[in-house]
All heavy atoms as a GROMACS GRO file, in nm:
protein
  578
    1MET      N    1   0.081  -0.119   0.000
    1MET     CA    2   0.000   0.000   0.000
    1MET      C    3   0.087   0.126   0.000
    1MET      O    4   0.059   0.219  -0.072
    1MET     CB    5  -0.091  -0.004   0.124
    1MET     CG    6  -0.184   0.112   0.135
    1MET     SD    7  -0.308   0.100   0.006
    1MET     CE    8  -0.413   0.231   0.051
    2MET      N    9   0.190   0.125   0.083
    2MET     CA   10   0.277   0.242   0.093
    2MET      C   11   0.357   0.261  -0.036
    2MET      O   12   0.377   0.374  -0.081
    2MET     CB   13   0.372   0.223   0.212
    2MET     CG   14   0.449   0.346   0.244
    2MET     SD   15   0.336   0.467   0.310
    2MET     CE   16   0.434   0.528   0.441
    3VAL      N   17   0.400   0.151  -0.098
    3VAL     CA   18   0.476   0.159  -0.222
    3VAL      C   19   0.388   0.211  -0.334
    3VAL      O   20   0.431   0.294  -0.416
    3VAL     CB   21   0.535   0.019  -0.258
    3VAL    CG1   22   0.602   0.023  -0.393
    3VAL    CG2   23   0.633  -0.025  -0.150
    4ALA      N   24   0.265   0.164  -0.339
    4ALA     CA   25   0.172   0.210  -0.443
    4ALA      C   26   0.146   0.360  -0.430
    4ALA      O   27   0.140   0.432  -0.531
    4ALA     CB   28   0.041   0.133  -0.434
    5ARG      N   29   0.133   0.407  -0.309
    5ARG     CA   30   0.111   0.550  -0.287
    5ARG      C   31   0.233   0.630  -0.332
    5ARG      O   32   0.220   0.734  -0.396
    5ARG     CB   33   0.083   0.576  -0.140
    5ARG     CG   34   0.055   0.724  -0.113
    5ARG     CD   35   0.023   0.749   0.030
    5ARG     NE   36  -0.107   0.689   0.059
    5ARG     CZ   37  -0.159   0.681   0.179
    5ARG    NH1   38  -0.092   0.726   0.283
    5ARG    NH2   39  -0.277   0.626   0.199
    6ALA      N   40   0.351   0.582  -0.302
    6ALA     CA   41   0.474   0.651  -0.343
    6ALA      C   42   0.486   0.654  -0.494
    6ALA      O   43   0.526   0.755  -0.552
    6ALA     CB   44   0.595   0.583  -0.280
    7VAL      N   45   0.449   0.545  -0.561
    7VAL     CA   46   0.454   0.540  -0.707
    7VAL      C   47   0.354   0.639  -0.766
    7VAL      O   48   0.385   0.710  -0.862
    7VAL     CB   49   0.428   0.396  -0.757
    7VAL    CG1   50   0.408   0.393  -0.907
    7VAL    CG2   51   0.543   0.305  -0.716
    8LEU      N   52   0.235   0.647  -0.711
    8LEU     CA   53   0.134   0.740  -0.760
    8LEU      C   54   0.177   0.885  -0.741
    8LEU      O   55   0.158   0.969  -0.830
    8LEU     CB   56   0.000   0.716  -0.691
    8LEU     CG   57  -0.074   0.590  -0.734
    8LEU    CD1   58  -0.198   0.571  -0.649
    8LEU    CD2   59  -0.111   0.598  -0.880
    9VAL      N   60   0.237   0.915  -0.628
    9VAL     CA   61   0.286   1.051  -0.603
    9VAL      C   62   0.398   1.085  -0.701
    9VAL      O   63   0.401   1.194  -0.758
    9VAL     CB   64   0.333   1.066  -0.456
    9VAL    CG1   65   0.408   1.197  -0.437
    9VAL    CG2   66   0.214   1.057  -0.363
   10ALA      N   67   0.489   0.993  -0.724
   10ALA     CA   68   0.599   1.017  -0.818
   10ALA      C   69   0.546   1.036  -0.959
   10ALA      O   70   0.593   1.124  -1.033
   10ALA     CB   71   0.698   0.901  -0.813
   11ALA      N   72   0.447   0.956  -0.998
   11ALA     CA   73   0.389   0.970  -1.132
   11ALA      C   74   0.317   1.104  -1.147
   11ALA      O   75   0.326   1.169  -1.251
   11ALA     CB   76   0.293   0.855  -1.158
   12ALA      N   77   0.247   1.147  -1.044
   12ALA     CA   78   0.178   1.275  -1.049
   12ALA      C   79   0.277   1.391  -1.060
   12ALA      O   80   0.257   1.484  -1.137
   12ALA     CB   81   0.090   1.292  -0.925
   13LEU      N   82   0.385   1.385  -0.984
   13LEU     CA   83   0.487   1.490  -0.991
   13LEU      C   84   0.554   1.494  -1.128
   13LEU      O   85   0.581   1.600  -1.182
   13LEU     CB   86   0.590   1.472  -0.881
   13LEU     CG   87   0.542   1.501  -0.740
   13LEU    CD1   88   0.650   1.465  -0.638
   13LEU    CD2   89   0.502   1.647  -0.727
   14ALA      N   90   0.579   1.377  -1.186
   14ALA     CA   91   0.639   1.372  -1.319
   14ALA      C   92   0.544   1.429  -1.424
   14ALA      O   93   0.586   1.501  -1.514
   14ALA     CB   94   0.676   1.228  -1.354
   15ALA      N   95   0.417   1.399  -1.413
   15ALA     CA   96   0.319   1.451  -1.508
   15ALA      C   97   0.306   1.602  -1.498
   15ALA      O   98   0.287   1.670  -1.599
   15ALA     CB   99   0.183   1.385  -1.483
   16ILE      N  100   0.319   1.655  -1.378
   16ILE     CA  101   0.312   1.800  -1.360
   16ILE      C  102   0.438   1.868  -1.412
   16ILE      O  103   0.432   1.974  -1.473
   16ILE     CB  104   0.290   1.834  -1.210
   16ILE    CG1  105   0.150   1.789  -1.168
   16ILE    CG2  106   0.309   1.982  -1.184
   16ILE    CD1  107   0.128   1.795  -1.019
   17ALA      N  108   0.552   1.806  -1.393
   17ALA     CA  109   0.679   1.868  -1.429
   17ALA      C  110   0.706   1.862  -1.579
   17ALA      O  111   0.775   1.948  -1.632
   17ALA     CB  112   0.793   1.801  -1.354
   18LEU      N  113   0.657   1.765  -1.651
   18LEU     CA  114   0.687   1.751  -1.793
   18LEU      C  115   0.642   1.871  -1.876
   18LEU      O  116   0.720   1.923  -1.955
   18LEU     CB  117   0.627   1.622  -1.847
   18LEU     CG  118   0.703   1.495  -1.808
   18LEU    CD1  119   0.629   1.372  -1.862
   18LEU    CD2  120   0.844   1.497  -1.860
   19PRO      N  121   0.519   1.919  -1.862
   19PRO     CA  122   0.481   2.035  -1.942
   19PRO      C  123   0.554   2.163  -1.904
   19PRO      O  124   0.554   2.259  -1.978
   19PRO     CB  125   0.332   2.050  -1.917
   19PRO     CG  126   0.287   1.926  -1.853
   19PRO     CD  127   0.408   1.865  -1.791
   20ALA      N  128   0.619   2.166  -1.790
   20ALA     CA  129   0.684   2.287  -1.742
   20ALA      C  130   0.821   2.310  -1.804
   20ALA      O  131   0.880   2.415  -1.784
   20ALA     CB  132   0.698   2.281  -1.590
   21ARG      N  133   0.871   2.216  -1.883
   21ARG     CA  134   1.004   2.235  -1.940
   21ARG      C  135   1.001   2.344  -2.046
   21ARG      O  136   0.900   2.366  -2.112
   21ARG     CB  137   1.058   2.105  -1.999
   21ARG     CG  138   0.982   2.057  -2.120
   21ARG     CD  139   1.045   1.929  -2.172
   21ARG     NE  140   0.969   1.878  -2.282
   21ARG     CZ  141   0.980   1.920  -2.406
   21ARG    NH1  142   1.066   2.015  -2.435
   21ARG    NH2  143   0.905   1.870  -2.502
   22ALA      N  144   1.110   2.412  -2.063
   22ALA     CA  145   1.117   2.524  -2.157
   22ALA      C  146   1.128   2.473  -2.300
   22ALA      O  147   1.193   2.373  -2.326
   22ALA     CB  148   1.237   2.611  -2.123
   23GLU      N  149   1.062   2.543  -2.388
   23GLU     CA  150   1.071   2.513  -2.530
   23GLU      C  151   1.199   2.575  -2.586
   23GLU      O  152   1.246   2.677  -2.538
   23GLU     CB  153   0.950   2.573  -2.603
   23GLU     CG  154   0.816   2.530  -2.549
   23GLU     CD  155   0.779   2.390  -2.588
   23GLU    OE1  156   0.841   2.332  -2.677
   23GLU    OE2  157   0.686   2.335  -2.528
   24ASP      N  158   1.255   2.514  -2.690
   24ASP     CA  159   1.375   2.573  -2.749
   24ASP      C  160   1.334   2.674  -2.857
   24ASP      O  161   1.218   2.686  -2.893
   24ASP     CB  162   1.468   2.466  -2.803
   24ASP     CG  163   1.405   2.381  -2.912
   24ASP    OD1  164   1.285   2.398  -2.939
   24ASP    OD2  165   1.477   2.299  -2.970
   25ARG      N  166   1.431   2.747  -2.905
   25ARG     CA  167   1.403   2.856  -3.000
   25ARG      C  168   1.348   2.807  -3.133
   25ARG      O  169   1.280   2.882  -3.202
   25ARG     CB  170   1.528   2.938  -3.022
   25ARG     CG  171   1.562   3.022  -2.901
   25ARG     CD  172   1.603   3.160  -2.941
   25ARG     NE  173   1.638   3.236  -2.823
   25ARG     CZ  174   1.572   3.344  -2.786
   25ARG    NH1  175   1.472   3.387  -2.856
   25ARG    NH2  176   1.608   3.409  -2.679
   26SER      N  177   1.373   2.682  -3.171
   26SER     CA  178   1.318   2.632  -3.297
   26SER      C  179   1.165   2.622  -3.288
   26SER      O  180   1.096   2.646  -3.386
   26SER     CB  181   1.378   2.496  -3.332
   26SER     OG  182   1.344   2.399  -3.237
   27VAL      N  183   1.114   2.588  -3.169
   27VAL     CA  184   0.969   2.583  -3.149
   27VAL      C  185   0.912   2.724  -3.163
   27VAL      O  186   0.807   2.744  -3.225
   27VAL     CB  187   0.934   2.522  -3.012
   27VAL    CG1  188   0.786   2.530  -2.985
   27VAL    CG2  189   0.981   2.378  -3.004
   28LEU      N  190   0.981   2.823  -3.108
   28LEU     CA  191   0.938   2.962  -3.120
   28LEU      C  192   0.934   3.005  -3.267
   28LEU      O  193   0.836   3.065  -3.312
   28LEU     CB  194   1.031   3.054  -3.041
   28LEU     CG  195   1.005   3.203  -3.054
   28LEU    CD1  196   0.870   3.240  -2.997
   28LEU    CD2  197   1.116   3.282  -2.986
   29ALA      N  198   1.038   2.973  -3.342
   29ALA     CA  199   1.042   3.010  -3.483
   29ALA      C  200   0.930   2.943  -3.561
   29ALA      O  201   0.866   3.007  -3.646
   29ALA     CB  202   1.178   2.974  -3.542
   30ASN      N  203   0.906   2.816  -3.534
   30ASN     CA  204   0.798   2.745  -3.603
   30ASN      C  205   0.662   2.806  -3.569
   30ASN      O  206   0.576   2.818  -3.656
   30ASN     CB  207   0.798   2.596  -3.566
   30ASN     CG  208   0.918   2.525  -3.623
   30ASN    OD1  209   0.977   2.568  -3.721
   30ASN    ND2  210   0.955   2.414  -3.560
   31CYS      N  211   0.643   2.843  -3.444
   31CYS     CA  212   0.516   2.902  -3.404
   31CYS      C  213   0.496   3.040  -3.468
   31CYS      O  214   0.385   3.073  -3.511
   31CYS     CB  215   0.507   2.913  -3.252
   31CYS     SG  216   0.464   2.757  -3.175
   32LYS      N  217   0.601   3.119  -3.474
   32LYS     CA  218   0.589   3.250  -3.539
   32LYS      C  219   0.552   3.234  -3.685
   32LYS      O  220   0.466   3.306  -3.736
   32LYS     CB  221   0.720   3.328  -3.526
   32LYS     CG  222   0.742   3.388  -3.390
   32LYS     CD  223   0.869   3.471  -3.387
   32LYS     CE  224   0.887   3.538  -3.252
   32LYS     NZ  225   1.009   3.621  -3.248
   33ALA      N  226   0.612   3.135  -3.752
   33ALA     CA  227   0.580   3.111  -3.892
   33ALA      C  228   0.436   3.063  -3.908
   33ALA      O  229   0.365   3.106  -4.000
   33ALA     CB  230   0.676   3.007  -3.950
   34MET      N  231   0.390   2.977  -3.818
   34MET     CA  232   0.253   2.927  -3.826
   34MET      C  233   0.152   3.039  -3.806
   34MET      O  234   0.052   3.047  -3.878
   34MET     CB  235   0.229   2.818  -3.721
   34MET     CG  236   0.088   2.762  -3.725
   34MET     SD  237   0.050   2.648  -3.591
   34MET     CE  238   0.158   2.514  -3.629
   35VAL      N  239   0.177   3.127  -3.710
   35VAL     CA  240   0.086   3.238  -3.685
   35VAL      C  241   0.083   3.333  -3.804
   35VAL      O  242  -0.023   3.380  -3.845
   35VAL     CB  243   0.124   3.311  -3.554
   35VAL    CG1  244   0.048   3.442  -3.538
   35VAL    CG2  245   0.100   3.221  -3.434
   36GLN      N  246   0.198   3.358  -3.864
   36GLN     CA  247   0.203   3.445  -3.982
   36GLN      C  248   0.127   3.384  -4.099
   36GLN      O  249   0.054   3.453  -4.169
   36GLN     CB  250   0.347   3.473  -4.022
   36GLN     CG  251   0.417   3.568  -3.930
   36GLN     CD  252   0.562   3.590  -3.969
   36GLN    OE1  253   0.617   3.521  -4.054
   36GLN    NE2  254   0.627   3.687  -3.905
   37ARG      N  255   0.142   3.253  -4.120
   37ARG     CA  256   0.067   3.186  -4.228
   37ARG      C  257  -0.083   3.190  -4.200
   37ARG      O  258  -0.162   3.210  -4.292
   37ARG     CB  259   0.112   3.041  -4.242
   37ARG     CG  260   0.240   3.022  -4.318
   37ARG     CD  261   0.263   2.877  -4.353
   37ARG     NE  262   0.254   2.789  -4.236
   37ARG     CZ  263   0.357   2.748  -4.165
   37ARG    NH1  264   0.478   2.786  -4.197
   37ARG    NH2  265   0.339   2.668  -4.061
   38ALA      N  266  -0.121   3.173  -4.075
   38ALA     CA  267  -0.262   3.172  -4.040
   38ALA      C  268  -0.325   3.310  -4.060
   38ALA      O  269  -0.443   3.320  -4.092
   38ALA     CB  270  -0.280   3.126  -3.895
   39GLU      N  271  -0.247   3.415  -4.040
   39GLU     CA  272  -0.299   3.550  -4.061
   39GLU      C  273  -0.322   3.577  -4.209
   39GLU      O  274  -0.414   3.649  -4.245
   39GLU     CB  275  -0.203   3.653  -4.003
   39GLU     CG  276  -0.200   3.655  -3.851
   39GLU     CD  277  -0.094   3.748  -3.794
   39GLU    OE1  278  -0.013   3.804  -3.873
   39GLU    OE2  279  -0.091   3.763  -3.671
   40LYS      N  280  -0.240   3.517  -4.295
   40LYS     CA  281  -0.251   3.541  -4.438
   40LYS      C  282  -0.361   3.456  -4.501
   40LYS      O  283  -0.434   3.502  -4.588
   40LYS     CB  284  -0.118   3.512  -4.508
   40LYS     CG  285  -0.011   3.612  -4.471
   40LYS     CD  286   0.119   3.580  -4.538
   40LYS     CE  287   0.228   3.678  -4.494
   40LYS     NZ  288   0.358   3.644  -4.551
   41THR      N  289  -0.370   3.329  -4.462
   41THR     CA  290  -0.469   3.240  -4.521
   41THR      C  291  -0.553   3.177  -4.411
   41THR      O  292  -0.500   3.128  -4.312
   41THR     CB  293  -0.401   3.128  -4.603
   41THR    OG1  294  -0.312   3.056  -4.517
   41THR    CG2  295  -0.325   3.185  -4.720
   42ALA      N  296  -0.681   3.176  -4.430
   42ALA     CA  297  -0.772   3.121  -4.328
   42ALA      C  298  -0.776   2.969  -4.339
   42ALA      O  299  -0.766   2.911  -4.447
   42ALA     CB  300  -0.912   3.177  -4.347
   43GLY      N  301  -0.788   2.903  -4.224
   43GLY     CA  302  -0.805   2.758  -4.221
   43GLY      C  303  -0.679   2.676  -4.235
   43GLY      O  304  -0.687   2.556  -4.259
   44THR      N  305  -0.562   2.734  -4.217
   44THR     CA  306  -0.439   2.657  -4.231
   44THR      C  307  -0.405   2.579  -4.105
   44THR      O  308  -0.342   2.475  -4.112
   44THR     CB  309  -0.320   2.748  -4.267
   44THR    OG1  310  -0.308   2.849  -4.167
   44THR    CG2  311  -0.339   2.812  -4.403
   45ALA      N  312  -0.445   2.629  -3.990
   45ALA     CA  313  -0.414   2.562  -3.863
   45ALA      C  314  -0.537   2.564  -3.774
   45ALA      O  315  -0.623   2.652  -3.786
   45ALA     CB  316  -0.298   2.631  -3.794
   46SER      N  317  -0.543   2.469  -3.683
   46SER     CA  318  -0.657   2.464  -3.592
   46SER      C  319  -0.646   2.573  -3.487
   46SER      O  320  -0.537   2.626  -3.461
   46SER     CB  321  -0.666   2.327  -3.526
   46SER     OG  322  -0.560   2.311  -3.432
   47ASP      N  323  -0.758   2.602  -3.426
   47ASP     CA  324  -0.759   2.705  -3.320
   47ASP      C  325  -0.673   2.663  -3.201
   47ASP      O  326  -0.607   2.746  -3.140
   47ASP     CB  327  -0.903   2.730  -3.274
   47ASP     CG  328  -0.984   2.802  -3.381
   47ASP    OD1  329  -0.923   2.868  -3.467
   47ASP    OD2  330  -1.108   2.793  -3.375
   48ALA      N  331  -0.672   2.534  -3.170
   48ALA     CA  332  -0.592   2.486  -3.057
   48ALA      C  333  -0.442   2.505  -3.085
   48ALA      O  334  -0.367   2.546  -2.996
   48ALA     CB  335  -0.623   2.341  -3.028
   49GLU      N  336  -0.399   2.473  -3.207
   49GLU     CA  337  -0.258   2.490  -3.242
   49GLU      C  338  -0.218   2.637  -3.237
   49GLU      O  339  -0.111   2.672  -3.188
   49GLU     CB  340  -0.231   2.434  -3.381
   49GLU     CG  341  -0.238   2.284  -3.391
   49GLU     CD  342  -0.226   2.236  -3.535
   49GLU    OE1  343  -0.266   2.311  -3.628
   49GLU    OE2  344  -0.177   2.125  -3.554
   50LEU      N  345  -0.306   2.724  -3.290
   50LEU     CA  346  -0.276   2.867  -3.289
   50LEU      C  347  -0.272   2.921  -3.147
   50LEU      O  348  -0.184   3.002  -3.114
   50LEU     CB  349  -0.378   2.943  -3.372
   50LEU     CG  350  -0.364   2.928  -3.522
   50LEU    CD1  351  -0.480   2.996  -3.593
   50LEU    CD2  352  -0.232   2.985  -3.570
   51ALA      N  353  -0.363   2.878  -3.062
   51ALA     CA  354  -0.363   2.923  -2.923
   51ALA      C  355  -0.236   2.879  -2.853
   51ALA      O  356  -0.175   2.956  -2.778
   51ALA     CB  357  -0.486   2.870  -2.850
   52ARG      N  358  -0.193   2.755  -2.877
   52ARG     CA  359  -0.069   2.705  -2.815
   52ARG      C  360   0.050   2.786  -2.864
   52ARG      O  361   0.136   2.825  -2.786
   52ARG     CB  362  -0.050   2.558  -2.849
   52ARG     CG  363   0.077   2.500  -2.791
   52ARG     CD  364   0.092   2.352  -2.827
   52ARG     NE  365   0.221   2.304  -2.787
   52ARG     CZ  366   0.332   2.310  -2.862
   52ARG    NH1  367   0.328   2.364  -2.981
   52ARG    NH2  368   0.447   2.264  -2.817
   53CYS      N  369   0.056   2.813  -2.994
   53CYS     CA  370   0.168   2.890  -3.048
   53CYS      C  371   0.169   3.033  -2.996
   53CYS      O  372   0.275   3.087  -2.965
   53CYS     CB  373   0.163   2.888  -3.201
   53CYS     SG  374   0.234   2.739  -3.270
   54ARG      N  375   0.053   3.093  -2.987
   54ARG     CA  376   0.049   3.229  -2.932
   54ARG      C  377   0.094   3.232  -2.787
   54ARG      O  378   0.160   3.326  -2.744
   54ARG     CB  379  -0.092   3.286  -2.948
   54ARG     CG  380  -0.124   3.320  -3.092
   54ARG     CD  381  -0.258   3.386  -3.107
   54ARG     NE  382  -0.279   3.424  -3.245
   54ARG     CZ  383  -0.377   3.379  -3.322
   54ARG    NH1  384  -0.465   3.294  -3.273
   54ARG    NH2  385  -0.388   3.417  -3.447
   55GLN      N  386   0.061   3.128  -2.712
   55GLN     CA  387   0.106   3.119  -2.573
   55GLN      C  388   0.258   3.104  -2.566
   55GLN      O  389   0.324   3.167  -2.484
   55GLN     CB  390   0.038   3.001  -2.501
   55GLN     CG  391   0.079   2.985  -2.357
   55GLN     CD  392   0.040   3.102  -2.271
   55GLN    OE1  393  -0.062   3.166  -2.295
   55GLN    NE2  394   0.120   3.131  -2.171
   56ILE      N  395   0.315   3.022  -2.654
   56ILE     CA  396   0.460   3.004  -2.658
   56ILE      C  397   0.529   3.136  -2.692
   56ILE      O  398   0.629   3.173  -2.631
   56ILE     CB  399   0.499   2.894  -2.759
   56ILE    CG1  400   0.457   2.757  -2.703
   56ILE    CG2  401   0.647   2.897  -2.791
   56ILE    CD1  402   0.470   2.644  -2.800
   57ILE      N  403   0.473   3.211  -2.787
   57ILE     CA  404   0.531   3.340  -2.826
   57ILE      C  405   0.526   3.436  -2.708
   57ILE      O  406   0.624   3.507  -2.679
   57ILE     CB  407   0.458   3.397  -2.949
   57ILE    CG1  408   0.488   3.309  -3.071
   57ILE    CG2  409   0.499   3.541  -2.974
   57ILE    CD1  410   0.404   3.339  -3.192
   58ARG      N  411   0.413   3.439  -2.634
   58ARG     CA  412   0.402   3.525  -2.516
   58ARG      C  413   0.505   3.488  -2.410
   58ARG      O  414   0.570   3.574  -2.351
   58ARG     CB  415   0.262   3.514  -2.456
   58ARG     CG  416   0.168   3.619  -2.505
   58ARG     CD  417   0.036   3.613  -2.429
   58ARG     NE  418  -0.065   3.580  -2.529
   58ARG     CZ  419  -0.139   3.471  -2.532
   58ARG    NH1  420  -0.130   3.382  -2.436
   58ARG    NH2  421  -0.224   3.450  -2.628
   59GLU      N  422   0.520   3.356  -2.385
   59GLU     CA  423   0.615   3.311  -2.284
   59GLU      C  424   0.757   3.350  -2.321
   59GLU      O  425   0.835   3.391  -2.236
   59GLU     CB  426   0.604   3.160  -2.265
   59GLU     CG  427   0.477   3.118  -2.195
   59GLU     CD  428   0.458   2.968  -2.194
   59GLU    OE1  429   0.543   2.894  -2.249
   59GLU    OE2  430   0.357   2.923  -2.138
   60TRP      N  431   0.793   3.337  -2.449
   60TRP     CA  432   0.927   3.375  -2.492
   60TRP      C  433   0.948   3.525  -2.479
   60TRP      O  434   1.056   3.571  -2.442
   60TRP     CB  435   0.955   3.330  -2.635
   60TRP     CG  436   1.011   3.193  -2.641
   60TRP    CD1  437   0.946   3.077  -2.666
   60TRP    CD2  438   1.147   3.156  -2.616
   60TRP    NE1  439   1.032   2.971  -2.660
   60TRP    CE2  440   1.156   3.017  -2.630
   60TRP    CE3  441   1.262   3.227  -2.584
   60TRP    CZ2  442   1.275   2.948  -2.613
   60TRP    CZ3  443   1.380   3.159  -2.567
   60TRP    CH2  444   1.386   3.020  -2.582
   61ALA      N  445   0.845   3.604  -2.510
   61ALA     CA  446   0.858   3.749  -2.496
   61ALA      C  447   0.883   3.787  -2.350
   61ALA      O  448   0.969   3.871  -2.321
   61ALA     CB  449   0.733   3.818  -2.549
   62LEU      N  450   0.810   3.724  -2.259
   62LEU     CA  451   0.831   3.751  -2.117
   62LEU      C  452   0.968   3.703  -2.072
   62LEU      O  453   1.036   3.771  -1.994
   62LEU     CB  454   0.722   3.683  -2.034
   62LEU     CG  455   0.582   3.741  -2.049
   62LEU    CD1  456   0.481   3.653  -1.977
   62LEU    CD2  457   0.578   3.884  -1.998
   63ARG      N  458   1.011   3.588  -2.119
   63ARG     CA  459   1.142   3.533  -2.082
   63ARG      C  460   1.253   3.623  -2.132
   63ARG      O  461   1.349   3.652  -2.060
   63ARG     CB  462   1.156   3.393  -2.141
   63ARG     CG  463   1.281   3.321  -2.098
   63ARG     CD  464   1.289   3.184  -2.159
   63ARG     NE  465   1.172   3.106  -2.127
   63ARG     CZ  466   1.124   3.008  -2.204
   63ARG    NH1  467   1.183   2.977  -2.316
   63ARG    NH2  468   1.017   2.942  -2.168
   64ASP      N  469   1.241   3.670  -2.257
   64ASP     CA  470   1.345   3.758  -2.312
   64ASP      C  471   1.349   3.892  -2.241
   64ASP      O  472   1.454   3.952  -2.226
   64ASP     CB  473   1.322   3.779  -2.462
   64ASP     CG  474   1.363   3.657  -2.543
   64ASP    OD1  475   1.435   3.570  -2.489
   64ASP    OD2  476   1.323   3.649  -2.661
   65ALA      N  477   1.233   3.939  -2.194
   65ALA     CA  478   1.229   4.067  -2.123
   65ALA      C  479   1.302   4.058  -1.989
   65ALA      O  480   1.357   4.157  -1.941
   65ALA     CB  481   1.085   4.111  -2.101
   66ARG      N  482   1.303   3.940  -1.928
   66ARG     CA  483   1.369   3.922  -1.799
   66ARG      C  484   1.517   3.889  -1.814
   66ARG      O  485   1.591   3.891  -1.717
   66ARG     CB  486   1.302   3.808  -1.721
   66ARG     CG  487   1.164   3.841  -1.673
   66ARG     CD  488   1.113   3.732  -1.581
   66ARG     NE  489   1.126   3.599  -1.637
   66ARG     CZ  490   1.027   3.529  -1.693
   66ARG    NH1  491   0.908   3.581  -1.702
   66ARG    NH2  492   1.047   3.408  -1.740
   67THR      N  493   1.561   3.858  -1.933
   67THR     CA  494   1.698   3.815  -1.955
   67THR      C  495   1.791   3.935  -1.962
   67THR      O  496   1.763   4.032  -2.029
   67THR     CB  497   1.709   3.734  -2.086
   67THR    OG1  498   1.620   3.624  -2.078
   67THR    CG2  499   1.849   3.683  -2.109
   68THR      N  500   1.904   3.926  -1.894
   68THR     CA  501   2.001   4.035  -1.895
   68THR      C  502   2.126   4.001  -1.977
   68THR      O  503   2.213   4.084  -1.993
   68THR     CB  504   2.044   4.071  -1.752
   68THR    OG1  505   2.100   3.955  -1.691
   68THR    CG2  506   1.926   4.120  -1.671
   69VAL      N  507   2.134   3.877  -2.029
   69VAL     CA  508   2.246   3.837  -2.113
   69VAL      C  509   2.192   3.771  -2.239
   69VAL      O  510   2.081   3.719  -2.241
   69VAL     CB  511   2.342   3.738  -2.041
   69VAL    CG1  512   2.408   3.806  -1.923
   69VAL    CG2  513   2.269   3.615  -1.997
   70ASP      N  514   2.273   3.771  -2.346
   70ASP     CA  515   2.230   3.706  -2.468
   70ASP      C  516   2.263   3.557  -2.461
   70ASP      O  517   2.307   3.506  -2.358
   70ASP     CB  518   2.292   3.772  -2.591
   70ASP     CG  519   2.444   3.761  -2.595
   70ASP    OD1  520   2.501   3.690  -2.509
   70ASP    OD2  521   2.504   3.822  -2.684
   71GLU      N  522   2.244   3.486  -2.573
   71GLU     CA  523   2.266   3.341  -2.572
   71GLU      C  524   2.412   3.303  -2.551
   71GLU      O  525   2.442   3.191  -2.514
   71GLU     CB  526   2.215   3.283  -2.703
   71GLU     CG  527   2.063   3.290  -2.716
   71GLU     CD  528   2.014   3.240  -2.848
   71GLU    OE1  529   2.096   3.210  -2.937
   71GLU    OE2  530   1.892   3.228  -2.863
   72GLU      N  531   2.503   3.397  -2.574
   72GLU     CA  532   2.645   3.370  -2.555
   72GLU      C  533   2.694   3.416  -2.417
   72GLU      O  534   2.812   3.408  -2.387
   72GLU     CB  535   2.725   3.439  -2.664
   72GLU     CG  536   2.693   3.382  -2.803
   72GLU     CD  537   2.764   3.461  -2.912
   72GLU    OE1  538   2.843   3.552  -2.881
   72GLU    OE2  539   2.738   3.428  -3.029
   73GLY      N  540   2.605   3.470  -2.335
   73GLY     CA  541   2.642   3.513  -2.200
   73GLY      C  542   2.691   3.656  -2.191
   73GLY      O  543   2.734   3.700  -2.085
   74LYS      N  544   2.683   3.730  -2.300
   74LYS     CA  545   2.728   3.869  -2.297
   74LYS      C  546   2.614   3.959  -2.249
   74LYS      O  547   2.498   3.938  -2.284
   74LYS     CB  548   2.771   3.912  -2.438
   74LYS     CG  549   2.890   3.834  -2.488
   74LYS     CD  550   2.927   3.872  -2.628
   74LYS     CE  551   3.040   3.785  -2.679
   74LYS     NZ  552   3.065   3.806  -2.820
   75PRO      N  553   2.645   4.060  -2.170
   75PRO     CA  554   2.539   4.150  -2.120
   75PRO      C  555   2.468   4.222  -2.234
   75PRO      O  556   2.530   4.261  -2.333
   75PRO     CB  557   2.614   4.251  -2.034
   75PRO     CG  558   2.745   4.187  -2.004
   75PRO     CD  559   2.776   4.094  -2.117
   76LEU      N  560   2.336   4.236  -2.220
   76LEU     CA  561   2.257   4.307  -2.321
   76LEU      C  562   2.268   4.457  -2.306
   76LEU      O  563   2.255   4.531  -2.402
   76LEU     CB  564   2.109   4.266  -2.312
   76LEU     CG  565   2.080   4.121  -2.350
   76LEU    CD1  566   1.934   4.089  -2.323
   76LEU    CD2  567   2.112   4.097  -2.495
   77ARG      N  568   2.291   4.504  -2.186
   77ARG     CA  569   2.293   4.649  -2.163
   77ARG      C  570   2.432   4.700  -2.145
   77ARG      O  571   2.526   4.643  -2.118
   77ARG     CB  572   2.210   4.681  -2.039
   77ARG     CG  573   2.067   4.642  -2.064
   77ARG     CD  574   1.982   4.675  -1.940
   77ARG     NE  575   1.847   4.641  -1.971
   77ARG     CZ  576   1.783   4.535  -1.922
   77ARG    NH1  577   1.843   4.456  -1.839
   77ARG    NH2  578   1.659   4.510  -1.956
   0.00000   0.00000   0.00000
């Protein structure tokens, strides 16, 4: 009983932590391209895909606003 509970807790924590990982910049670039295509032509992507991509773009914008160094570690200011 105790082992089963520990396994369930570990599985729940893993399920919560997996979506929290950061996306890489290639995902951001793909999402920007998808949103641009969707603005030009109707019906190219589903609403769920567009909503996910817009969320990724927002998260990257917030992340970049908090960053004080570039990808090479050099100060931005």
